[in-house]
C-alpha positions in Angstrom: 0.0 0.0 0.0 2.8 2.4 0.8 4.5 1.9 -2.5 1.2 2.6 -4.3 0.8 5.8 -2.3 4.3 7.0 -3.1 3.6 6.5 -6.8 0.4 8.5 -6.4 2.2 11.3 -4.5 5.0 11.5 -7.2 2.3 12.0 -9.9 0.6 14.6 -7.7 3.9 16.4 -7.2 4.6 16.4 -11.0 1.1 17.7 -11.6 1.8 20.5 -9.1 5.1 21.5 -10.8 7.4 19.8 -8.3 10.0 17.3 -9.5 8.7 13.9 -8.3 12.3 12.9 -7.5 12.0 15.1 -4.4 10.1 12.2 -2.8 11.9 9.0 -2.0 10.9 5.8 -0.2 13.6 3.4 1.0 13.1 0.6 3.5 15.9 0.6 6.1 16.0 -1.5 9.2 16.7 0.2 12.6 19.7 -2.1 12.7 21.2 -0.5 9.5 22.6 2.7 10.9 25.4 3.1 8.3 22.9 2.3 5.4 20.4 4.9 6.8 23.1 7.5 6.9 24.2 6.7 3.4 20.6 6.8 2.0 20.0 10.2 3.7 23.3 11.6 2.6 22.7 10.5 -1.0 19.1 11.8 -1.1 20.2 15.2 0.4 22.9 15.5 -2.3 20.3 14.7 -4.9 17.9 17.3 -3.6 20.6 19.9 -3.5 21.4 19.1 -7.1 17.8 19.7 -8.1 18.1 23.3 -6.8 15.6 25.3 -4.8 12.1 24.0 -4.3 9.5 25.5 -6.6 7.4 25.9 -3.5 9.9 28.5 -2.2 8.7 30.7 -5.1 5.1 30.2 -4.1 5.8 31.1 -0.5 7.5 34.3 -1.8 4.4 35.2 -3.9 5.9 34.2 -7.3 4.2 31.8 -9.7 6.1 28.5 -10.0 7.0 27.3 -13.5 4.7 24.5 -14.6 6.2 21.2 -15.8 5.5 20.1 -19.3 3.4 17.0 -19.8 6.6 15.2 -20.9 8.3 16.0 -17.6 5.3 14.9 -15.6 5.2 11.4 -17.1 
């Protein structure tokens, strides 16, 4: 069920003009501390590489750029 919801949320993000790669689901056990740290570090780097959130513009009163239909799929 969770995987299905993540897929739905990624489509909703794309529809809203937010890159769906800003949402990630990884299963990590509480016993996997080093793996958890690696997953979080890699995801943080990926998000930084995507640049500022388009929602930051919305909070500042600017209209975010809409994604094309090709980007959303």
